[in-house]
C-alpha positions, 0 to 999 in steps of 0.5 A: 433506504431502510436496508441502507440505514440497517447495513449502516447501523450493522457496521457502526456496531461492528466498529465498536469494540468487542463487548461481552462479559462471559470472561467474568462470570464464575463457572457456576454462572457460565453453566446456568447461562448456556445450560451446558453440563461441565463434564457431560457437555450438551445433549445431541437433541439440545444441540441440534435445536441450537444449531437450528436456532443460530445456524451453522458455525461458518463466516457468512460471504458477503453479497458480491457484485456480478462479474458482468456489472464490474466489467460494465463498470470498466466499460462505461466508467470515468473516461470511457463515457468521453470515448463513448460519447466521441464514437457515438457521435461519430456513427451519428455523423456518418449516419447524417452524411449517409443520409444526405450525400450520394457518396459519403466519407467514411472518415467518421465511420473509421473514427467511431470503429476506433474509438470503440475498439480503444474503450473496449480493450482498455476496459478488458485489461482494467477488468483483469487487473481488478478481477486479480484482487477481490478474493478476501472472504476466500483467505478468511475461509482458509483460516477456519478449522475443519474438525472439532472435538466436542463432548455431547452426551458425555462422549467425545465426538469429532465433528465438522466445525460448522456443527459446533453450537453455543454452549458446546464443550470443546476439547483443544489439543496442541496444534489444533486451531481453536473452533469458536470463541471459547471460555476456558473452564480447565487447562493444562500448560495451554498457550494460544498464538494470538498473533494474527488476531492482536499482534503479539508475537509471544504465545499467550498462556490460557487458564480458567482465571479471569485476568483483565477487564478486556476480553481480548487480553483476559486469560480465559477466552480462546478466540476462533481460528487461532492456533493452540501451540502447546498444552490442552484446554477445555472450553464452553463455546460462547460465540459462533460464526459471524458473532465470534471476534474473528467473524466480526472482523471478517464482516467489517472487512468485506462490509467496508465501503472503499472510496475512490482512489485520488488518481480516478477523482483526478481523472474524473475532474479531467474529463469534467474539464475536457467535456466542458471545454468540448461542449462549450466550444461545440455548441458555440460553434454550432450556434455560430455556424446556424447564424453564418447561414449553414444548414442545421445538418452541416452545423451538426457535423461541425459540432461533432468535428470539434468534440472529436477533436477535443477528445484525447482518444489515446489518453486512456490507454496512456494512463493505463500503460504508464500506471502498469509500467510503474507497477512492473518497476515497483515489483522489481523493488519488492513492492507487488501492486494489486490495484493499478490506481494504487501506485499513484495513491501512495505518491499522494499519501500524507499519513502512514499508519504502520503496524510494528511487529514485522514492519518496522521490526525484524519480527524475531526476539533477539537478545538486546542487552545482558547485565552481569558483573553489575554492568549492562553490556550491549548484544548485536541486534542487527540483522547480519551481526555486524553491530557491536560486541561485548567482552566474552572472556569474563567468567560470569559470562561463561556461566550465564551462557551456560545457564541460558543454554541449559535452562531452555527447551528450544532446539534447532531442527535437524539437518540445518549444520550448513545454514546460518544461524541468522539471516545474512541477506534478505533472501537468505534462509536461517536455522529453524528453531522449535520452541518459543520466541524467547527461548529461541532467541537465547539459544541463537545468542548463545550459539553465535557467542559460545559455540554449539549448545547441542555440545554444552547440553551433551556435556551437561545431560538434564536429569530433572525439570520444572516447566515454567508456569505462572504461578511460579514464574520460573523454569528449573532444570538439573544437570549432570556434569560430565567433568569429573573434577567439578561437582557432580550436579548443577541447578540451573533456573530462569524466570521473572528477574524480581522472582529469581532474585528473591530466591538468591542469597549470593551473586556472581561477580567476575566469576566469584560468589558474593553476598547479595546485599542491599547495595547489590540489590539496588544495582540490580533494581536500577538495571532492571528499571533501565531494560524495562524502560527500553521496552525490553522483556527481561529474564533473570538467571541463577544457579546452584552448584549442588554438593556432591556429599548430599546428592550422590551419584544416581540421586532421584530428584523429585519434582512434585515433592521437591528434594532439592534447593530452590532458595539461597541460589547464586544470581548470575545475571539478566539477559533482555530481549526485544524484536529489534527494529530493521536497520533501514527503517530510521532512514525510511522514516527520515525521508518520509518526514522530509517528504512532509508524510506523518508516521503514526505507529499503530500496534497491539503490543505494550505502550512501553515496548512501542514507545521504545521502538518508536524512538529507536526508529525515529518516529518519535524524534530525539528531544521530543517528549511525551506527556509522561516524559514532561511529568517525570522531568518536572516531577509533577502529576500527569494530570497537570501538564498541558497536553499540547506542551508535548509533541509526542504522544502514546495512546493506550487502547483502553483510553481510546475506547473512552475517547470521543471522535473529537478527542481523537482529532484533537490528538491527531491534529496537535501531536506530530509524533503519535504512537497507539498502543494495545489497539484492537482492530476496531480501534485501528480502523477508527484511527485510520478514519479519523485521519481521512476525516481530517482530509489526509491520504492514509496508507496503512501497513500491516500483517495480521488479520487484526489489521485487515479492517484498517487495510481495507479502509486505508486510501492504500493497504500495504500488506507484508509478503513474508510475514502477512496473513492471507487475509491481510494480503487479500485486504491490501492494495500493495504488498511488500515482498520483502516486509520492509518499511523502507520499501514504502518510501521507494513506493511514495517516490514511485507514486509521486513520480507517476503523478508528475509524469502522468501530468507531463503526459497530458501537457503533451497530449492536450497541446496537439488539440488546439491545432487538431480543433483550430482547422474546424474553427476556420473551416466554419468561421473563415469558410476556408478549405478544411486544413485537417480531416478527422482521420488525420486527427486519429493518426496523431492521437492513436499514432504518432502521439501514443508512444511519445506520451507513454515514454513520459512515464519512463522519465526520471524524477526531478531533484526535489520529488522527496523534498515537496509536501504531499499533494493537497487533493483539494487544490493540486489537481492533475489537470489545473488551469495552469496546465490548460492555460500552457497546453491550450493557450500558449504551447498549443497556439504557436503549434497551430500557427506553425501548422497553419503556415504550412498550409498557407505555403502549400495553397499559395504554391498552388496559386491560392494566397491566404487573402483569396481563401476566406469564403472560397469554401462553398466553391471549393466544396462543390461537386459542380464547380470546376472553374475556381479561380486563384489569387492570380485570377486564373482558372485551374486548367488541365495541362493535358486537355485545357479543361478546368480541373475537377472537384476530385483533384481540387480535393487532392490539393486539400488532402495534401494539406492534411498530410502536411498539417499533420507532419507540421504537428508531429514536427512541433511535437518533437519539442513539445515532448522535449519540453514536457520532460521537466516542470522546472528543470532546464533540458541541459540539467535533466538531459536526454537520458530517457532512451523510450523518449528518444525512441518515441521521437524516432517512431512518430517521425517514422510513422509520419514519413510512412503515412506520407509516402507509403504506396496506397495511403491516398486510398486507405487514409487520403494522405499524399506525398509531400515535397520535401521542402514542406517538411521544414515550413514547421521547424522555426515554430518547433525551435521557438516552443523550445526557446519559449519554454526554456526562458519560462523555466529560467525565470521560474528557477530564478524567482520561486513563487513569483507571478510566472510560477503562479500562472504557469507552473503546472 
């Protein structure tokens, strides 16, 4: 108990946001705190002491469940318990019969063996499926670097990462993985890729300066297992192993308890119902049979017969096969399902928490807009370049394109001339670029609009360059012009638009320089605000044609002591970049909305960008305002706006940090359209738990390590197959192979369809329980010869009913499947009273009447009319009685020797009745299968397009014929050949079932919500 409480406390601690203050400390305070010499590092002795105290710098693998326990859970969990109970009762019955009879019947022994085999085979299959998806910690291990460069005793050493300790002085180079959480003490042009941790696609600058209160966003902390993409840095180790930010996430993911899937809850509920019905009927008839004077041994065998007749032996296999088939069908539609039960969970989903980068967007920075000639122009952001274009004939555009192409360090990798610049189709490749995301976007834009940038650069070779840095906020390069009729040198510059404008005195309009007056400055500011408000990253561009008189041939440009103009330049224009939404996402979001699913965006990106994308894809609908929008429209402070007036809401991570769980619930409950921006991994988890506490079934999509706790906790985690990290893929239940949010909608439809089809399959399977069970009831109550044996029940449950039940998994969706609200897990059960009422109380009753009619016809042909049957069982089953009288007062006499017929020959008549009862059930199950195809539509609307179902009808008929007429079946299964006319006895009842159900569905369609729907729509 104490251990469990401690684990809960530890998990609660991990769920809190990262909180340390090392980024706020000065270098002197860092030195004092960690006892590290900032130039010499730790001594080897001190490092060994700390290693002994803190343990190795490695992630602790979680306690794992032994494989045999996992297998036992599959073998004895859920539905299997019911089948085990059935099997044990069968062995018990056989044992009782063996002990009390000289020649016991082997029926119950066979039944017990078959049930045991069914459980073991399905358990092996389920265990294999589960074993494939339990490798989370392995992928975290793959993220850990192997070697680290530390400074100890004043010298550089390359050591194993596990030996790095708190206080170590570590040196990081471009291309290295960060070996622990570091406080940066010095850096040269250092950038790290934090995308796996924060979701930001742009590399982040690292420097010794404290820049943000939030440790995840400050520049002077580098995190364990992120990549240094360029530059160098030195830092002091402040956390190692499980105490690092990444270590906390890994521990959180592996420690999260995952709840039961909705389908397993439903199957458990179904087991309770079936067990309840079976035990109630079994015990009732046990008592009745004792009252009627049967011995307790006979009564126990009746009890076992009724319970076995109630257990749908083939259903566990049917459910497993149905889920597997759907998983395969989804794989063809780019949804890879790792956990079979997740297939249905997606169909029950009522809330989707989606990451932005790479899921809703294309995960590639793209030029979205340009501003030149005092006008905003739209660029083409579509994946296949089929969108709008702009006027490329302007001289200003030519100048802007030249600046963007030259003042740019990105290059296409070699040997890619035949590869398209952008992706044309889902699986086509695109040209790889060396360079950061923004410069790559500019390079591709210019290459698409103006032709080869490489040729442009050959025409204007670079002679000097000042790289971008955070203090100047610009990048500058000087190029030699190969054209002798133009000026010899051109200076080009790009950077933050306001900084670039401050350095300009003129502006290029329609190819001509004009003075940059206040009017033009206002126009610039308005355009800058417009583009920034769209959530786009805006860059400004300017140039200066250097005069030949001053800058002669071979002039030496100095970049340290600048000897060329960096003021009074000519402003050319702006370009704004965005990671644009995927083309299919708005339609997918709209389908989710019509299916009653709430889509929430949860991203680590900036709120303005997140809001712009949310509006672009329809997560925030047109016309719906946030609190900020209402305040801006009414020109009042935000504090005076009632939050409930706003349907949409954008929540910043820093606000979320200070919220109580109740305040979060308030937001989730009262806003229909929500965007969470700048969220940490712990906050994503908090949002998922908040939704689940409201009773929602939550699907989470994500691709980074930062998404993995939420992916694991969600009812269904959906990872990205292309851009997703290994950790996110392992934490998820399903992987989108094309990284496209629209594939989730396909998954939702398939999930709903499998739930509908499982309902139909269960309705079909349960219906035959009444004609299987009623023979035992009449056998006990009316004391008639047994109409149906346990072996023939087995032939139905594991023979004729199996393929038809599975064939319903192939049934097409009914027309309203994506217009319904998500099912309520508390009220919309897989098996409800209405389904039981239809299967047992209506269709099952008609089937039982049809089967008994056949039974009575056969016995009547042998001279035993229905009126003679009650009470005959005692003599019929007595081996010593050979003179049972029929309805005409005749004793059964052998034609050959005029002797009374033996007990064995009476039994042949009884087994012939078993066979006929069995074939009658098959005939009425034909129609049951056809009516189970739909729940409201007429068969004539749905049609008979399901080829597997047609095959199922043929297969069950063929099997029935085979079992009836195949030589040797009388010995193996005690099934005897039938006269052809006996097959037709059940036909009228089969037709009656079809007619009854078509009329019922017609009334359902005519009077939706009426009495009949409330009583019979399952």
